[in-house]
GUGU-974299 format. One line per field, with one value per residue: x, z negated, y negated of N, C-alpha, C in turn; residue in three letters; residue number from 1. Coordinates in nm, 2 decimals. Last residue first. Layout:
BEGIN
n.x: (X;...)
n.z: (Z;...)
n.y: (Y;...)
ca.x: (X;...)
ca.z: (Z;...)
ca.y: (Y;...)
c.x: (X;...)
c.z: (Z;...)
c.y: (Y;...)
code: (ALA;...)
pos: (NUM;...)
REM end
This chain:
BEGIN
n.x: (12.29;12.51;12.60;12.80;12.87;12.99;13.17;13.16;13.21;12.99;12.83;12.55;12.50;12.25;12.13;11.95;11.83;11.81;11.53;11.26;11.15;11.36;11.43;11.64;11.77;11.99;12.12;12.31;12.46;12.41;12.65;12.76;12.76;12.99;13.03;13.25;13.33;13.28;13.36;13.11;12.93;13.01;12.72;12.57;12.58;12.62;12.66;12.66;12.35;12.15;12.10;11.82;11.70;11.43;11.29;11.09;11.03;10.99;11.05;10.76;10.48;10.38;10.57;10.63;10.83;10.96;11.21;11.38;11.65;11.86;11.89;11.59;11.41;11.10;10.94;10.69;10.53;10.31;10.20;10.12;10.14;10.23;10.16;10.00;10.17;10.08;9.88;9.99;9.87;9.65;9.73;9.58;9.37;9.47;9.32;9.25;9.42;9.24;9.09;9.15;9.14;9.33;9.25;9.46;9.59;9.47;9.66;9.83;9.74;9.96;10.14;10.07;10.28;10.33;10.23;10.45;10.44;10.31;10.51;10.47;10.43;10.62;10.50;10.59;10.65;10.55;10.79;10.83;10.73;10.54;10.65;10.89;10.93;11.04;11.20;11.18;11.33;11.10;10.97;10.96;10.66;10.55;10.31;10.02;9.80;9.47;9.27;8.94;8.67;8.54;8.51;8.75;8.91;8.81;8.89;9.16;9.18;9.12;9.33;9.54;9.48;9.52;9.79;9.90;9.86;10.02;10.26;10.28;10.29;10.53;10.70;10.69;10.80;11.07;11.20;11.43;11.69;11.60;11.27;11.14;11.04;10.68;10.50;10.26;10.10;10.14;9.95;10.01;10.14;10.09;10.26;10.51;10.54;10.60;10.37;10.51;10.64;10.89;11.22;11.38;11.41;11.33;11.14;11.07;10.77;10.67;10.39;10.16;10.07;9.88;10.05;10.19;9.99;9.69;9.43;9.41;9.64;9.81;10.15;10.35;10.68;10.94;11.21;11.55;11.71;11.61;11.64;11.92;11.96;11.84;12.00;12.24;12.17;12.15)
n.z: (-0.18;-0.38;-0.64;-0.83;-1.17;-1.45;-1.75;-2.00;-2.05;-1.97;-1.69;-1.51;-1.16;-0.94;-0.60;-0.35;-0.35;-0.50;-0.44;-0.45;-0.25;-0.34;-0.57;-0.68;-1.02;-1.26;-1.45;-1.75;-1.98;-2.14;-1.99;-1.67;-1.31;-1.06;-0.72;-0.44;-0.24;-0.10;-0.16;-0.21;-0.35;-0.42;-0.43;-0.71;-0.93;-1.04;-1.39;-1.72;-1.88;-1.89;-1.77;-1.67;-1.43;-1.36;-1.06;-0.77;-0.57;-0.68;-0.82;-0.79;-0.79;-0.57;-0.69;-0.93;-1.10;-1.41;-1.55;-1.58;-1.73;-1.62;-1.54;-1.55;-1.50;-1.62;-1.58;-1.64;-1.44;-1.22;-0.92;-0.92;-1.12;-1.45;-1.66;-1.97;-2.27;-2.46;-2.75;-3.07;-3.24;-3.51;-3.81;-3.93;-4.21;-4.50;-4.67;-5.00;-5.26;-5.42;-5.73;-6.05;-6.21;-6.30;-6.60;-6.87;-6.98;-7.27;-7.56;-7.73;-8.06;-8.31;-8.53;-8.87;-9.12;-9.38;-9.70;-9.97;-10.26;-10.54;-10.80;-11.12;-11.40;-11.67;-11.97;-12.25;-12.58;-12.76;-12.91;-13.22;-13.38;-13.53;-13.74;-13.95;-14.21;-14.53;-14.75;-15.09;-15.37;-15.59;-15.89;-16.20;-16.37;-16.70;-16.85;-16.95;-17.20;-17.14;-17.29;-17.40;-17.38;-17.41;-17.21;-17.19;-17.10;-16.83;-16.74;-16.75;-16.55;-16.33;-16.32;-16.28;-16.02;-15.88;-15.94;-15.82;-15.55;-15.53;-15.57;-15.35;-15.15;-15.22;-15.17;-14.90;-14.84;-14.94;-14.97;-15.19;-15.28;-15.60;-15.67;-15.67;-15.97;-16.05;-15.97;-15.96;-15.67;-15.55;-15.38;-15.02;-14.78;-14.47;-14.29;-14.39;-14.63;-14.90;-15.15;-15.46;-15.70;-15.63;-15.77;-15.96;-15.90;-15.56;-15.48;-15.27;-15.22;-15.09;-14.87;-14.76;-14.51;-14.57;-14.68;-14.45;-14.29;-14.45;-14.51;-14.77;-15.01;-15.20;-15.19;-15.48;-15.62;-15.84;-15.90;-16.00;-16.23;-16.40;-16.26;-16.27;-16.53;-16.55;-16.38;-16.53;-16.76;-16.66)
n.y: (-11.47;-11.69;-11.93;-12.14;-12.12;-12.27;-12.18;-12.08;-11.82;-11.69;-11.86;-11.89;-11.91;-12.04;-11.95;-11.78;-11.52;-11.20;-10.99;-10.94;-11.10;-11.35;-11.62;-11.88;-11.92;-11.86;-11.61;-11.56;-11.32;-11.10;-10.89;-11.05;-11.04;-11.10;-11.19;-11.14;-11.43;-11.66;-11.91;-12.05;-11.89;-11.56;-11.35;-11.17;-11.00;-10.67;-10.61;-10.50;-10.57;-10.76;-11.09;-11.26;-11.48;-11.68;-11.83;-11.89;-11.59;-11.30;-10.99;-10.78;-10.73;-10.87;-11.12;-11.38;-11.62;-11.52;-11.34;-11.03;-10.86;-10.59;-10.34;-10.31;-10.51;-10.59;-10.90;-11.14;-11.40;-11.56;-11.37;-11.03;-10.84;-10.81;-10.55;-10.61;-10.57;-10.29;-10.34;-10.30;-10.02;-10.04;-9.92;-9.63;-9.64;-9.48;-9.23;-9.29;-9.13;-8.87;-8.94;-8.84;-8.63;-8.38;-8.23;-8.23;-7.92;-7.77;-7.79;-7.54;-7.49;-7.59;-7.38;-7.38;-7.46;-7.24;-7.33;-7.38;-7.19;-7.36;-7.49;-7.39;-7.58;-7.49;-7.38;-7.56;-7.59;-7.87;-8.08;-8.20;-8.40;-8.28;-8.14;-8.20;-7.99;-8.02;-7.81;-7.78;-7.67;-7.49;-7.61;-7.46;-7.45;-7.50;-7.30;-7.44;-7.45;-7.50;-7.74;-7.73;-7.96;-8.19;-8.36;-8.48;-8.27;-8.28;-8.52;-8.48;-8.29;-8.44;-8.62;-8.44;-8.36;-8.60;-8.64;-8.42;-8.48;-8.70;-8.58;-8.42;-8.62;-8.74;-8.53;-8.53;-8.78;-8.77;-8.43;-8.32;-8.37;-8.49;-8.58;-8.92;-9.07;-9.09;-9.39;-9.65;-9.77;-10.10;-10.36;-10.42;-10.47;-10.44;-10.52;-10.45;-10.20;-10.18;-10.26;-10.39;-10.53;-10.76;-10.69;-10.58;-10.31;-10.21;-9.93;-9.67;-9.48;-9.19;-9.15;-9.04;-9.10;-9.29;-9.49;-9.57;-9.68;-9.81;-9.78;-9.72;-9.80;-9.71;-9.60;-9.52;-9.58;-9.66;-9.89;-9.91;-9.94;-9.75;-9.52;-9.50;-9.45;-9.20;-9.05;-9.07;-8.94;-8.68)
ca.x: (12.27;12.40;12.60;12.69;12.91;12.87;13.17;13.11;13.33;13.01;12.92;12.61;12.52;12.37;12.12;12.05;11.86;11.85;11.67;11.34;11.13;11.27;11.44;11.52;11.77;11.88;12.11;12.19;12.47;12.39;12.53;12.78;12.70;12.92;13.03;13.14;13.36;13.22;13.46;13.22;12.88;13.04;12.85;12.57;12.48;12.65;12.59;12.75;12.47;12.17;12.17;11.91;11.74;11.56;11.29;11.18;11.01;10.97;11.09;10.90;10.56;10.38;10.49;10.63;10.72;10.94;11.10;11.35;11.51;11.83;12.01;11.69;11.48;11.23;10.96;10.82;10.54;10.42;10.19;10.14;10.19;10.17;10.25;9.99;10.11;10.18;9.90;9.95;9.98;9.67;9.70;9.70;9.38;9.44;9.42;9.20;9.39;9.36;9.08;9.17;9.01;9.34;9.25;9.34;9.61;9.49;9.54;9.84;9.74;9.83;10.14;10.06;10.18;10.38;10.21;10.36;10.51;10.30;10.42;10.56;10.36;10.59;10.56;10.48;10.71;10.53;10.69;10.86;10.84;10.49;10.62;10.79;10.97;10.93;11.22;11.12;11.33;11.22;10.94;11.04;10.76;10.59;10.46;10.08;9.93;9.57;9.35;9.09;8.74;8.57;8.40;8.64;8.92;8.79;8.74;9.10;9.22;9.03;9.19;9.53;9.48;9.39;9.69;9.91;9.79;9.87;10.22;10.27;10.17;10.40;10.68;10.64;10.67;10.96;11.17;11.30;11.67;11.70;11.39;11.15;11.12;10.82;10.51;10.39;10.08;10.17;10.02;9.92;10.17;10.00;10.12;10.48;10.49;10.70;10.40;10.41;10.61;10.75;11.13;11.36;11.34;11.42;11.14;11.17;10.85;10.71;10.54;10.20;10.18;9.84;9.95;10.26;10.05;9.84;9.46;9.39;9.56;9.67;10.05;10.28;10.53;10.89;11.07;11.44;11.74;11.61;11.51;11.85;12.01;11.78;11.86;12.23;12.20;12.03)
ca.z: (-0.15;-0.28;-0.57;-0.73;-1.03;-1.37;-1.60;-1.98;-2.07;-2.12;-1.75;-1.62;-1.28;-1.02;-0.74;-0.39;-0.23;-0.52;-0.43;-0.55;-0.24;-0.23;-0.53;-0.60;-0.87;-1.24;-1.32;-1.68;-1.88;-2.20;-2.08;-1.79;-1.44;-1.14;-0.86;-0.52;-0.32;-0.05;-0.12;-0.13;-0.24;-0.45;-0.38;-0.57;-0.93;-0.93;-1.26;-1.60;-1.85;-2.01;-1.76;-1.79;-1.45;-1.44;-1.19;-0.87;-0.60;-0.55;-0.82;-0.77;-0.90;-0.57;-0.57;-0.89;-1.00;-1.31;-1.59;-1.50;-1.74;-1.67;-1.57;-1.59;-1.38;-1.66;-1.55;-1.68;-1.54;-1.31;-1.01;-0.84;-0.99;-1.35;-1.56;-1.83;-2.17;-2.38;-2.62;-2.97;-3.19;-3.37;-3.73;-3.88;-4.07;-4.43;-4.57;-4.87;-5.19;-5.34;-5.59;-5.95;-6.14;-6.24;-6.46;-6.81;-6.92;-7.12;-7.49;-7.64;-7.93;-8.25;-8.41;-8.74;-9.03;-9.26;-9.58;-9.87;-10.13;-10.45;-10.68;-11.00;-11.29;-11.57;-11.84;-12.16;-12.45;-12.72;-12.81;-13.14;-13.29;-13.43;-13.61;-13.87;-14.07;-14.45;-14.64;-14.96;-15.27;-15.51;-15.75;-16.11;-16.29;-16.57;-16.84;-16.85;-17.16;-17.17;-17.17;-17.43;-17.36;-17.53;-17.23;-17.24;-17.24;-16.91;-16.75;-16.84;-16.69;-16.37;-16.34;-16.40;-16.13;-15.88;-15.98;-15.97;-15.61;-15.51;-15.67;-15.48;-15.15;-15.22;-15.31;-14.97;-14.80;-15.01;-14.89;-15.15;-15.19;-15.49;-15.70;-15.61;-15.86;-16.08;-15.98;-15.99;-15.80;-15.55;-15.50;-15.14;-14.90;-14.59;-14.25;-14.38;-14.50;-14.81;-15.03;-15.36;-15.68;-15.65;-15.66;-15.96;-16.02;-15.66;-15.49;-15.37;-15.18;-15.21;-14.88;-14.90;-14.52;-14.51;-14.77;-14.57;-14.26;-14.43;-14.37;-14.67;-14.90;-15.21;-15.15;-15.35;-15.62;-15.73;-15.94;-15.90;-16.11;-16.44;-16.29;-16.14;-16.48;-16.63;-16.35;-16.40;-16.77;-16.71)
ca.y: (-11.33;-11.66;-11.80;-12.13;-12.08;-12.25;-12.21;-12.22;-11.91;-11.71;-11.76;-11.95;-11.82;-12.06;-12.00;-11.88;-11.59;-11.34;-11.02;-10.87;-10.95;-11.31;-11.48;-11.84;-11.93;-11.95;-11.66;-11.58;-11.43;-11.23;-10.90;-10.97;-11.09;-11.01;-11.24;-11.09;-11.32;-11.54;-11.82;-12.11;-11.97;-11.70;-11.38;-11.22;-11.11;-10.77;-10.59;-10.55;-10.49;-10.67;-10.96;-11.24;-11.34;-11.67;-11.76;-11.94;-11.73;-11.36;-11.13;-10.80;-10.68;-10.72;-11.08;-11.24;-11.59;-11.62;-11.41;-11.14;-10.90;-10.72;-10.40;-10.21;-10.46;-10.53;-10.76;-11.09;-11.29;-11.57;-11.49;-11.15;-10.81;-10.90;-10.61;-10.56;-10.66;-10.36;-10.28;-10.39;-10.09;-10.01;-10.03;-9.70;-9.62;-9.60;-9.26;-9.27;-9.25;-8.91;-8.90;-8.95;-8.67;-8.51;-8.23;-8.28;-8.05;-7.77;-7.82;-7.65;-7.43;-7.60;-7.48;-7.31;-7.51;-7.30;-7.24;-7.44;-7.22;-7.24;-7.51;-7.38;-7.51;-7.59;-7.34;-7.51;-7.55;-7.73;-8.07;-8.09;-8.43;-8.37;-8.07;-8.27;-8.01;-8.03;-7.91;-7.74;-7.77;-7.50;-7.58;-7.54;-7.38;-7.56;-7.33;-7.35;-7.49;-7.41;-7.71;-7.72;-7.84;-8.12;-8.27;-8.56;-8.31;-8.16;-8.50;-8.58;-8.25;-8.33;-8.67;-8.52;-8.26;-8.54;-8.74;-8.43;-8.37;-8.72;-8.68;-8.36;-8.52;-8.82;-8.58;-8.41;-8.75;-8.85;-8.55;-8.31;-8.25;-8.49;-8.50;-8.79;-9.07;-9.05;-9.25;-9.60;-9.69;-9.96;-10.31;-10.39;-10.56;-10.40;-10.54;-10.59;-10.22;-10.24;-10.18;-10.38;-10.38;-10.73;-10.73;-10.72;-10.35;-10.26;-10.07;-9.71;-9.60;-9.25;-9.18;-9.02;-9.01;-9.17;-9.43;-9.51;-9.55;-9.82;-9.82;-9.61;-9.86;-9.66;-9.70;-9.48;-9.58;-9.57;-9.83;-9.90;-10.02;-9.89;-9.56;-9.53;-9.58;-9.31;-9.07;-9.12;-9.08;-8.75)
c.x: (12.39;12.39;12.49;12.70;12.79;12.91;13.03;13.11;13.29;13.12;12.94;12.69;12.59;12.37;12.25;12.02;11.97;11.88;11.69;11.49;11.23;11.27;11.34;11.54;11.63;11.87;11.98;12.21;12.34;12.40;12.53;12.66;12.73;12.87;12.94;13.15;13.24;13.25;13.40;13.31;12.99;13.00;12.88;12.71;12.46;12.54;12.62;12.68;12.54;12.29;12.18;11.97;11.85;11.58;11.42;11.17;11.11;10.93;11.07;10.93;10.71;10.47;10.50;10.54;10.74;10.82;11.08;11.22;11.49;11.69;11.99;11.82;11.58;11.29;11.09;10.83;10.68;10.41;10.32;10.12;10.21;10.23;10.18;10.09;10.11;10.11;10.00;9.98;9.93;9.78;9.74;9.66;9.51;9.46;9.38;9.31;9.35;9.32;9.20;9.17;9.03;9.21;9.25;9.35;9.48;9.50;9.56;9.71;9.74;9.85;10.01;10.06;10.18;10.27;10.26;10.35;10.41;10.37;10.43;10.47;10.45;10.53;10.52;10.55;10.60;10.59;10.67;10.75;10.88;10.60;10.57;10.76;10.85;10.97;11.10;11.14;11.28;11.21;11.07;11.01;10.83;10.69;10.49;10.23;9.99;9.70;9.46;9.16;8.89;8.64;8.42;8.52;8.81;8.80;8.72;8.95;9.16;9.06;9.10;9.40;9.46;9.37;9.55;9.81;9.79;9.80;10.07;10.22;10.16;10.28;10.55;10.61;10.61;10.82;11.06;11.26;11.53;11.68;11.48;11.28;11.13;10.91;10.65;10.39;10.21;10.13;10.03;10.00;10.08;10.02;10.03;10.33;10.44;10.66;10.50;10.46;10.48;10.72;10.99;11.26;11.30;11.35;11.24;11.18;10.94;10.81;10.57;10.34;10.23;9.95;9.91;10.17;10.13;9.90;9.61;9.42;9.54;9.58;9.91;10.17;10.48;10.74;11.02;11.31;11.62;11.63;11.50;11.71;11.94;11.83;11.80;12.09;12.20;12.05)
c.z: (-0.07;-0.26;-0.47;-0.65;-0.95;-1.23;-1.54;-1.83;-2.04;-2.15;-1.90;-1.69;-1.38;-1.13;-0.81;-0.53;-0.26;-0.38;-0.44;-0.54;-0.33;-0.23;-0.42;-0.55;-0.81;-1.09;-1.30;-1.54;-1.80;-2.10;-2.15;-1.89;-1.55;-1.27;-0.94;-0.67;-0.41;-0.13;-0.07;-0.08;-0.15;-0.32;-0.40;-0.53;-0.78;-0.93;-1.17;-1.47;-1.74;-1.99;-1.89;-1.78;-1.57;-1.46;-1.25;-1.00;-0.70;-0.58;-0.68;-0.78;-0.89;-0.68;-0.56;-0.76;-0.95;-1.22;-1.48;-1.54;-1.66;-1.68;-1.63;-1.63;-1.42;-1.54;-1.59;-1.65;-1.57;-1.41;-1.10;-0.94;-0.91;-1.21;-1.46;-1.74;-2.03;-2.28;-2.54;-2.83;-3.08;-3.31;-3.59;-3.79;-4.02;-4.28;-4.49;-4.77;-5.04;-5.26;-5.52;-5.81;-6.04;-6.16;-6.40;-6.66;-6.85;-7.07;-7.34;-7.56;-7.83;-8.10;-8.34;-8.63;-8.90;-9.17;-9.46;-9.75;-10.03;-10.32;-10.59;-10.88;-11.17;-11.45;-11.74;-12.03;-12.36;-12.59;-12.77;-13.03;-13.20;-13.33;-13.50;-13.74;-14.01;-14.31;-14.54;-14.86;-15.14;-15.41;-15.67;-15.96;-16.19;-16.50;-16.70;-16.83;-17.06;-17.11;-17.21;-17.31;-17.39;-17.51;-17.35;-17.27;-17.29;-17.06;-16.84;-16.85;-16.78;-16.51;-16.38;-16.43;-16.26;-16.00;-15.99;-16.02;-15.76;-15.57;-15.66;-15.58;-15.29;-15.22;-15.32;-15.12;-14.87;-14.97;-14.96;-15.08;-15.14;-15.41;-15.57;-15.64;-15.80;-15.96;-16.01;-16.01;-15.83;-15.68;-15.49;-15.26;-15.02;-14.71;-14.37;-14.35;-14.48;-14.67;-14.94;-15.24;-15.59;-15.61;-15.70;-15.86;-16.02;-15.78;-15.59;-15.37;-15.30;-15.18;-15.02;-14.93;-14.66;-14.52;-14.71;-14.67;-14.37;-14.39;-14.35;-14.53;-14.79;-15.10;-15.16;-15.32;-15.48;-15.74;-15.81;-15.97;-16.01;-16.33;-16.33;-16.16;-16.34;-16.57;-16.42;-16.35;-16.63;-16.72)
c.y: (-11.28;-11.51;-11.79;-12.01;-12.07;-12.23;-12.18;-12.26;-12.06;-11.81;-11.79;-11.84;-11.90;-11.96;-12.02;-11.92;-11.69;-11.40;-11.17;-10.91;-10.88;-11.16;-11.46;-11.70;-11.90;-11.98;-11.74;-11.64;-11.44;-11.34;-11.04;-10.99;-10.99;-11.08;-11.14;-11.15;-11.27;-11.41;-11.69;-12.01;-12.03;-11.78;-11.53;-11.25;-11.16;-10.87;-10.70;-10.51;-10.55;-10.58;-10.89;-11.10;-11.34;-11.52;-11.75;-11.86;-11.78;-11.51;-11.19;-10.95;-10.70;-10.66;-10.93;-11.23;-11.45;-11.57;-11.52;-11.20;-11.03;-10.75;-10.54;-10.27;-10.35;-10.46;-10.72;-10.94;-11.25;-11.46;-11.50;-11.27;-10.94;-10.87;-10.69;-10.63;-10.60;-10.45;-10.36;-10.34;-10.19;-10.09;-10.00;-9.81;-9.70;-9.58;-9.39;-9.31;-9.22;-9.04;-8.95;-8.89;-8.78;-8.54;-8.37;-8.28;-8.10;-7.91;-7.82;-7.67;-7.55;-7.55;-7.48;-7.41;-7.44;-7.34;-7.32;-7.35;-7.27;-7.28;-7.40;-7.39;-7.51;-7.51;-7.44;-7.48;-7.50;-7.71;-7.92;-8.07;-8.32;-8.41;-8.16;-8.21;-8.09;-8.07;-7.91;-7.85;-7.72;-7.61;-7.59;-7.51;-7.48;-7.47;-7.39;-7.39;-7.39;-7.46;-7.61;-7.68;-7.84;-7.99;-8.18;-8.47;-8.39;-8.19;-8.38;-8.56;-8.35;-8.29;-8.56;-8.57;-8.33;-8.44;-8.68;-8.53;-8.37;-8.60;-8.70;-8.45;-8.45;-8.73;-8.66;-8.45;-8.63;-8.82;-8.63;-8.44;-8.24;-8.36;-8.50;-8.71;-8.93;-9.05;-9.21;-9.45;-9.63;-9.90;-10.16;-10.34;-10.54;-10.49;-10.50;-10.61;-10.37;-10.26;-10.25;-10.30;-10.37;-10.59;-10.69;-10.77;-10.50;-10.32;-10.12;-9.86;-9.64;-9.36;-9.24;-9.04;-8.98;-9.06;-9.29;-9.44;-9.49;-9.68;-9.83;-9.65;-9.76;-9.72;-9.64;-9.58;-9.54;-9.58;-9.76;-9.85;-10.02;-9.98;-9.71;-9.57;-9.61;-9.45;-9.19;-9.15;-9.14;-8.90)
code: (TYR;LYS;ILE;LYS;ILE;VAL;ASN;GLY;ASP;LYS;LYS;SER;ILE;THR;GLY;VAL;GLN;LEU;PHE;GLY;ASN;SER;PHE;VAL;GLY;ASP;VAL;THR;GLU;GLY;PRO;GLU;GLY;TYR;VAL;ASP;GLU;GLY;THR;LYS;PHE;ASN;ARG;GLY;ALA;LYS;HIS;HIS;SER;LYS;PHE;THR;LEU;VAL;GLY;ALA;GLY;ASP;PRO;LYS;GLY;ASN;ARG;LEU;GLU;GLY;SER;TYR;SER;GLY;TYR;GLY;LEU;ASN;VAL;THR;GLY;ARG;GLY;ASN;GLN;VAL;THR;LYS;PRO;ALA;SER;PRO;LYS;GLU;ALA;LYS;GLU;THR;LYS;ALA;PRO;ALA;THR;ALA;THR;LYS;GLU;GLU;LYS;PRO;THR;PRO;ALA;GLU;PRO;LYS;ALA;LYS;GLU;ALA;PRO;ALA;PRO;VAL;ALA;GLU;GLU;THR;VAL;PRO;LYS;VAL;ALA;THR;THR;ASP;VAL;VAL;GLU;VAL;ALA;PRO;GLN;LYS;LYS;GLU;PRO;VAL;LYS;GLU;GLU;GLU;GLY;GLY;MET;ALA;PHE;PHE;ALA;GLY;ALA;GLY;GLY;GLY;ILE;VAL;VAL;LEU;ALA;ALA;VAL;ILE;GLY;GLY;ILE;LEU;LYS;PRO;LYS;ILE;GLY;LYS;PRO;PRO;PRO;PRO;CYS;GLU;ARG;LEU;PRO;LYS;GLY;CYS;GLU;PRO;ASN;THR;CYS;VAL;PHE;GLU;LYS;ARG;ALA;PRO;ILE;GLN;GLN;VAL;GLU;LYS;GLU;LYS;CYS;LYS;PRO;CYS;ASN;ASP;ASN;LEU;CYS;ILE;GLY;TYR;ARG;TYR;ARG;LEU;ARG;GLU;ASN;SER;ARG;THR;ALA;MET)
pos: (234;233;232;231;230;229;228;227;226;225;224;223;222;221;220;219;218;217;216;215;214;213;212;211;210;209;208;207;206;205;204;203;202;201;200;199;198;197;196;195;194;193;192;191;190;189;188;187;186;185;184;183;182;181;180;179;178;177;176;175;174;173;172;171;170;169;168;167;166;165;164;163;162;161;160;159;158;157;156;155;154;153;152;151;150;149;148;147;146;145;144;143;142;141;140;139;138;137;136;135;134;133;132;131;130;129;128;127;126;125;124;123;122;121;120;119;118;117;116;115;114;113;112;111;110;109;108;107;106;105;104;103;102;101;100;99;98;97;96;95;94;93;92;91;90;89;88;87;86;85;84;83;82;81;80;79;78;77;76;75;74;73;72;71;70;69;68;67;66;65;64;63;62;61;60;59;58;57;56;55;54;53;52;51;50;49;48;47;46;45;44;43;42;41;40;39;38;37;36;35;34;33;32;31;30;29;28;27;26;25;24;23;22;21;20;19;18;17;16;15;14;13;12;11;10;9;8;7;6;5;4;3;2;1)
REM end
């Protein structure tokens, strides 16, 4: 008892009466040092407190605040009863066991989490038919006409193929006849050396510049690959 008295001398206990204060709504019993101002400890409130007895040990201040509020209401009713001249029956006080109040707001209800339904397998889309090729086949281009071979000149100047060589010059009846140039394509007799009478042969690429008659060389010169120029005759 001495400890409780000393504690009461050091502290004062009270509840807030401001309806807008959270401590008032929770009926919290506030412990104020004796030397400090007896007002609500909520910095946003600061209203004077109504003094109440200190909470018994083992009981939370919130529950004590509810009990004190209930006692205040009962005390007010008893005062009104005595004012009307009634007598109050003395009811022996029963010691209330310490009750621990559990804050149910902190416990979240267990809810079954929604299990997502298995996603349906996407059905493969049916292959779309390939678009028909509408592009028309390119029109066949007409083949360019090959240039027609030049007509063989029978008489006059022209070019004829003699097989072993090519002759360009004067022609008569399609044969070399007159001045012209013979270019050898293969090894072939060109004529005879004008001085020695020996046979002279032309090689591919060598030329004879002379006078021809009825397809045969009469007289002329052959230019050899080694640079020599030899006078020849039929």
